[in-house]
C-alpha positions as CSV (number, residue, x, y, z in Angstrom):
1,M,-54.5,-0.4,-16.6
2,T,-55.1,-1.8,-13.0
3,E,-58.1,-3.9,-12.2
4,I,-61.4,-2.2,-10.3
5,V,-60.9,-2.9,-6.5
6,N,-63.6,-5.4,-5.0
7,P,-63.7,-3.9,-1.2
8,S,-65.8,-7.1,0.0
9,E,-62.3,-9.2,-1.5
10,L,-59.7,-7.0,0.0
11,Q,-57.7,-8.9,2.6
12,F,-55.3,-7.2,5.6
13,G,-52.4,-8.8,6.6
14,L,-49.1,-7.9,9.0
15,N,-45.9,-9.2,8.2
16,T,-42.7,-9.6,10.8
17,F,-38.5,-10.2,10.6
18,G,-38.7,-10.7,14.3
19,D,-36.6,-8.0,14.8
20,V,-34.3,-8.0,17.9
21,S,-36.2,-5.6,19.7
22,H,-35.4,-3.0,22.9
23,D,-37.4,-3.0,26.3
24,A,-39.4,-0.3,28.3
25,E,-35.6,0.9,29.2
26,G,-34.2,0.0,25.5
27,R,-32.1,-2.9,26.8
28,P,-31.7,-5.3,23.7
29,V,-34.6,-8.2,24.5
30,S,-33.1,-12.0,24.3
31,Y,-33.9,-14.0,21.3
32,P,-35.9,-16.3,23.1
33,Q,-38.2,-13.9,24.5
34,V,-38.5,-11.9,20.7
35,I,-39.6,-14.8,19.4
36,R,-42.0,-16.1,22.2
37,D,-43.3,-11.7,21.7
38,V,-43.9,-12.7,17.9
39,V,-46.3,-15.7,18.5
40,E,-48.0,-13.6,21.5
41,E,-48.2,-10.7,18.5
42,G,-49.5,-13.2,16.0
43,V,-52.4,-14.6,18.6
44,R,-53.4,-11.0,18.7
45,A,-53.7,-9.9,15.2
46,D,-55.9,-13.0,15.1
47,Q,-58.1,-11.7,18.0
48,V,-58.4,-8.4,16.5
49,G,-59.6,-9.5,12.9
50,I,-56.8,-9.3,10.9
51,D,-56.6,-12.0,7.8
52,A,-53.0,-12.7,7.9
53,F,-49.8,-13.1,9.9
54,A,-46.8,-13.4,8.2
55,I,-43.4,-13.9,9.5
56,G,-39.9,-13.6,7.5
57,E,-36.9,-15.8,7.4
58,H,-33.6,-14.0,8.4
59,H,-29.9,-15.8,9.2
60,R,-28.7,-12.1,10.8
61,D,-28.0,-10.8,14.0
62,D,-30.9,-8.5,13.8
63,Y,-33.3,-10.8,13.5
64,S,-34.8,-13.4,15.6
65,V,-36.6,-15.7,13.0
66,S,-34.2,-18.4,10.9
67,A,-37.7,-20.8,11.2
68,P,-40.5,-19.1,10.7
69,D,-42.3,-22.4,10.2
70,V,-41.7,-23.5,13.5
71,I,-43.1,-20.5,14.8
72,L,-46.0,-20.2,12.5
73,S,-46.8,-23.5,14.0
74,A,-47.0,-22.2,17.5
75,I,-49.6,-19.3,16.0
76,A,-51.6,-22.0,14.0
77,A,-52.0,-23.9,17.7
78,R,-53.4,-20.7,19.2
79,T,-55.1,-19.1,16.5
80,E,-58.9,-19.8,15.3
81,R,-59.3,-17.8,12.0
82,I,-56.1,-15.9,10.8
83,T,-53.8,-17.4,7.5
84,V,-50.2,-17.9,8.9
85,S,-48.2,-17.3,6.1
86,S,-44.4,-17.1,5.5
87,A,-43.0,-13.8,4.4
88,V,-40.6,-14.8,2.7
89,T,-39.5,-18.3,2.5
90,V,-36.2,-17.9,0.6
91,L,-36.6,-21.1,-1.6
92,S,-33.1,-20.5,-3.1
93,S,-31.6,-22.0,0.2
94,D,-34.3,-24.2,1.1
95,D,-35.7,-27.7,-0.3
96,P,-39.1,-27.3,-2.1
97,I,-40.0,-31.0,-0.9
98,R,-39.4,-30.0,2.3
99,V,-40.9,-26.6,2.0
100,F,-44.2,-28.2,1.0
101,Q,-44.2,-30.8,3.9
102,R,-43.7,-27.9,6.4
103,F,-46.3,-26.1,5.0
104,A,-48.8,-28.8,4.5
105,T,-48.1,-29.7,8.5
106,I,-49.3,-26.6,9.4
107,D,-52.1,-26.7,7.2
108,A,-53.3,-29.2,9.5
109,I,-52.3,-27.9,12.6
110,S,-54.1,-24.5,11.6
111,N,-57.0,-26.4,10.0
112,G,-56.5,-25.1,6.3
113,R,-55.1,-21.7,7.4
114,A,-51.4,-21.9,5.6
115,E,-49.7,-20.2,3.1
116,I,-46.8,-19.5,1.8
117,I,-45.0,-16.5,0.2
118,V,-41.5,-17.6,-1.6
119,G,-38.9,-15.1,-2.8
120,R,-35.3,-15.0,-3.4
121,G,-34.8,-13.1,-0.6
122,S,-33.3,-9.6,0.4
123,F,-30.4,-10.7,1.9
124,T,-27.6,-13.2,0.8
125,E,-26.5,-14.6,4.3
126,S,-28.8,-18.2,3.6
127,F,-25.8,-19.4,0.6
128,P,-22.6,-19.9,2.5
129,L,-24.7,-20.6,5.7
130,F,-26.2,-23.9,3.5
131,G,-23.1,-24.2,1.7
132,L,-24.2,-22.5,-1.6
133,E,-22.8,-20.5,-4.7
134,L,-23.9,-17.3,-5.0
135,S,-23.1,-17.3,-8.6
136,D,-25.8,-19.9,-8.6
137,Y,-28.8,-17.4,-7.4
138,Q,-30.6,-17.5,-10.5
139,V,-30.7,-21.4,-11.2
140,L,-31.7,-22.1,-7.9
141,F,-34.5,-20.1,-7.5
142,E,-35.7,-21.0,-11.1
143,E,-35.7,-24.4,-10.7
144,K,-36.8,-25.0,-6.8
145,L,-39.8,-22.8,-7.6
146,N,-40.6,-25.1,-10.9
147,L,-40.1,-27.9,-8.1
148,L,-42.4,-26.5,-5.7
149,A,-45.0,-25.7,-8.1
150,E,-44.9,-29.4,-9.1
151,A,-45.3,-30.4,-5.2
152,L,-47.6,-27.8,-5.1
153,K,-49.9,-30.1,-7.5
154,E,-50.1,-33.0,-4.3
155,G,-50.2,-35.4,-7.1
156,P,-47.1,-38.0,-8.3
157,V,-44.4,-35.8,-9.4
158,T,-42.2,-36.1,-11.9
159,W,-39.1,-33.6,-12.7
160,A,-35.9,-33.2,-13.7
161,G,-33.2,-30.2,-13.2
162,S,-29.5,-29.9,-12.5
163,I,-29.9,-28.8,-8.8
164,R,-30.5,-32.5,-7.7
165,P,-31.4,-35.8,-8.7
166,P,-34.7,-36.4,-10.6
167,L,-37.9,-37.4,-9.7
168,D,-40.0,-39.9,-11.3
169,G,-43.6,-40.0,-10.3
170,V,-43.0,-40.0,-6.2
171,E,-45.5,-38.9,-3.8
172,I,-44.8,-36.3,-1.4
173,Y,-47.0,-36.8,2.1
174,P,-48.7,-35.0,4.0
175,K,-51.2,-34.0,1.3
176,T,-53.5,-31.2,2.3
177,E,-57.3,-30.9,2.1
178,N,-57.4,-28.2,-0.1
179,G,-54.2,-26.8,-1.2
180,I,-51.9,-24.4,0.0
181,R,-52.1,-20.8,-1.6
182,T,-48.5,-19.8,-2.7
183,W,-47.3,-16.6,-3.6
184,V,-44.2,-15.2,-5.3
185,G,-42.6,-12.1,-3.7
186,V,-41.6,-9.7,-6.4
187,G,-39.0,-7.1,-5.9
188,G,-40.0,-5.2,-9.4
189,S,-38.0,-6.9,-11.7
190,P,-40.3,-7.6,-15.2
191,E,-38.9,-10.7,-15.5
192,S,-39.8,-12.2,-12.0
193,V,-43.4,-10.8,-12.8
194,V,-43.7,-12.5,-16.1
195,R,-42.5,-15.9,-14.2
196,T,-45.0,-15.3,-11.4
197,A,-47.9,-15.1,-14.2
198,R,-46.0,-18.4,-15.9
199,Y,-46.8,-20.0,-12.6
200,G,-50.4,-18.6,-12.2
201,M,-49.5,-18.0,-8.9
202,P,-50.7,-14.6,-6.8
203,M,-47.6,-11.4,-6.3
204,M,-46.7,-9.9,-3.5
205,L,-44.8,-6.6,-4.6
206,A,-42.1,-5.9,-2.0
207,I,-41.8,-1.7,-1.7
208,I,-40.0,-0.4,0.7
209,G,-39.9,2.8,-1.0
210,G,-40.8,5.7,-3.0
211,D,-44.0,6.2,-4.7
212,P,-46.0,3.0,-4.5
213,A,-47.7,4.2,-7.9
214,R,-44.3,3.5,-9.9
215,F,-45.2,-0.2,-9.4
216,A,-48.4,0.2,-11.3
217,P,-47.1,-0.9,-14.6
218,Y,-45.9,-4.1,-13.0
219,V,-49.2,-4.5,-11.7
220,D,-50.5,-3.9,-15.5
221,L,-47.7,-6.5,-16.8
222,F,-49.0,-9.4,-14.4
223,G,-52.4,-9.4,-16.0
224,R,-51.6,-9.1,-19.4
225,A,-48.8,-11.8,-19.0
226,L,-51.7,-14.0,-17.2
227,D,-54.8,-12.8,-20.1
228,Q,-51.7,-13.7,-22.5
229,L,-50.7,-17.1,-21.4
230,E,-54.7,-18.1,-20.8
231,M,-54.5,-18.2,-17.2
232,P,-57.1,-17.1,-14.7
233,R,-56.1,-13.4,-13.4
234,Q,-54.7,-13.8,-10.1
235,P,-54.4,-11.6,-6.4
236,V,-51.8,-8.6,-6.2
237,G,-50.6,-7.7,-2.7
238,V,-48.3,-5.2,-1.8
239,H,-45.9,-5.7,1.4
240,S,-44.6,-2.3,2.9
241,P,-43.3,-1.0,6.4
242,G,-45.1,1.4,8.6
243,F,-45.8,2.3,12.7
244,I,-49.1,3.2,14.1
245,A,-49.8,5.1,17.1
246,D,-52.6,7.1,18.6
247,T,-51.7,10.4,16.7
248,D,-49.1,11.2,13.9
249,E,-46.7,13.2,16.0
250,Q,-46.6,9.9,18.2
251,A,-46.2,7.3,15.9
252,R,-43.4,9.4,14.0
253,E,-41.2,10.2,16.7
254,E,-41.5,6.8,18.3
255,F,-41.0,5.0,15.2
256,W,-37.7,6.9,13.8
257,P,-34.7,5.9,16.1
258,N,-36.1,2.7,15.5
259,Y,-36.2,3.0,11.8
260,E,-33.0,4.8,11.5
261,Q,-31.2,1.5,13.3
262,A,-32.2,-0.9,10.7
263,F,-32.1,1.0,7.7
264,S,-28.7,2.9,8.5
265,R,-27.0,-0.7,9.3
266,I,-28.8,-2.1,5.9
267,G,-27.5,1.0,3.8
268,R,-23.7,0.4,5.7
269,E,-24.1,-2.8,4.1
270,R,-25.1,-2.3,0.9
271,G,-23.4,1.1,0.3
272,W,-26.1,3.6,0.3
273,G,-26.4,7.1,1.5
274,P,-26.8,7.8,5.2
275,T,-30.8,7.3,6.5
276,T,-31.7,11.1,7.3
277,H,-34.4,12.2,9.1
278,A,-35.7,14.2,6.1
279,H,-35.9,11.1,3.9
280,Y,-37.7,9.2,6.4
281,L,-40.0,12.5,6.6
282,E,-40.4,12.1,3.0
283,E,-41.2,8.8,2.6
284,I,-44.2,9.0,5.6
285,E,-45.3,11.9,3.4
286,H,-45.0,10.7,-0.6
287,G,-43.0,7.0,-0.2
288,S,-43.8,3.7,1.0
289,L,-43.8,4.3,4.9
290,Y,-47.5,4.1,6.2
291,V,-46.6,5.9,9.9
292,G,-49.3,7.8,11.8
293,S,-52.4,7.8,13.6
294,P,-54.9,5.2,12.8
295,E,-56.9,7.6,10.0
296,T,-53.6,8.8,8.7
297,V,-52.5,5.3,7.9
298,A,-56.0,3.9,6.6
299,R,-55.9,7.0,4.4
300,K,-52.4,5.9,2.5
301,I,-53.6,2.2,2.3
302,A,-56.9,3.1,0.7
303,T,-55.0,5.4,-1.8
304,T,-52.3,2.4,-2.7
305,V,-55.0,-0.3,-2.7
306,T,-56.9,1.8,-5.2
307,T,-54.0,3.0,-7.0
308,L,-52.6,-0.4,-8.0
309,G,-55.8,-2.2,-8.0
310,L,-54.7,-4.5,-4.8
311,Q,-56.4,-7.6,-3.3
312,R,-54.4,-7.7,-0.4
313,F,-52.2,-5.0,2.0
314,D,-49.5,-6.4,4.2
315,L,-48.1,-3.9,6.7
316,K,-44.5,-4.8,8.3
317,Y,-45.3,-3.5,11.4
318,A,-42.1,-4.2,13.0
319,T,-38.7,-2.5,11.7
320,G,-36.0,-2.3,14.4
321,P,-35.7,-2.5,18.1
322,T,-39.4,-1.4,18.8
323,P,-40.7,-2.4,22.1
324,H,-43.0,-5.4,22.2
325,A,-45.6,-3.7,24.3
326,D,-45.9,-0.5,21.1
327,L,-46.3,-3.2,18.7
328,L,-49.1,-5.2,20.5
329,H,-50.3,-1.1,20.4
330,A,-49.9,-1.1,17.0
331,I,-51.5,-4.5,16.1
332,E,-54.8,-3.7,17.8
333,L,-55.0,-0.3,16.2
334,Y,-54.4,-1.8,12.4
335,G,-57.0,-4.4,13.7
336,E,-60.0,-2.4,15.2
337,R,-59.8,0.7,13.4
338,V,-57.3,1.0,10.3
339,I,-58.8,-2.0,8.4
340,P,-62.3,-1.0,8.8
341,M,-61.3,2.8,7.7
342,V,-59.7,1.4,4.7
343,R,-62.5,-0.6,3.7
344,E,-65.1,2.0,3.7
345,L,-62.4,4.3,2.2
346,V,-62.2,1.7,-0.7
347,A,-66.1,1.6,-0.7
348,E,-66.4,4.8,-1.2
349,A,-63.7,5.7,-4.1
350,V,-65.3,2.3,-6.1
351,P,-67.8,2.6,-8.3
352,A,-71.1,0.1,-7.5
353,R,-71.2,-3.1,-8.7
């Protein structure tokens, strides 16, 4: 059974991978400009009261961000209250010690607002790029997550595994003032859910298609695993794509070509069928695509939050070559209209404590 949502504890974030965008005339924008635009989007998110801004890591030509922590540092220096997070740090192809050091540095710059979401990632380009074997996919993530968990304790690290020489009482710097909250991004396997519970970390579910309610068993499994391990309950969040405009019609019309371009490419690479407009509409109506006016998107988010008993909802607000100006407007609508409405709807749906 899912937990009862406490509306006062709900948090709302935005995610981006820095998708290479187009300008208002449909021309591709350069990688440097997209990166500068992402910084501006993070600053705007802070200004309109959004709780977290998270940036993903990719190593392909359709995304501009391969070093999210650098961009997060720029956003941290220009903002006052928003949590700055990865979404995700591809831990399998990174060094856990350096991950800790980079985010401890961001934590200092932001005065305690850094957060990490680690995962195995949905693409594999980083493996050959950094000289790693895909056959080591499982052991790399398992051992690196174990080492990162030790580093996050911020004491002397003693660790041994198969992927690197052991550490014996090594101190890692810089230290933080209050630690770094670290989530594990989970795509939906029971093994990943139980692993996250074993480390006592919050779980971020990546739900990019289908009815969100089908993930309720994973939320239940996470809670039961924590209980069996005699660990305190941890937050559960969801990351899903969407787009907000002034009206439902405008949002659907503007977002469709960008969604089609992004998902058709991924589909060709993975052997899926073509992305159809009928599938797009089905995902908006009954799946995990949050596209529409502020009221439509708010109602759908509120349903997902209450169905799964979430403490956090992150909207991937940029998909495909959506122009920067449209993304800024979507961010404003999310912060100023969607989030307050979701809080009200959840409060109405949840019995008073």
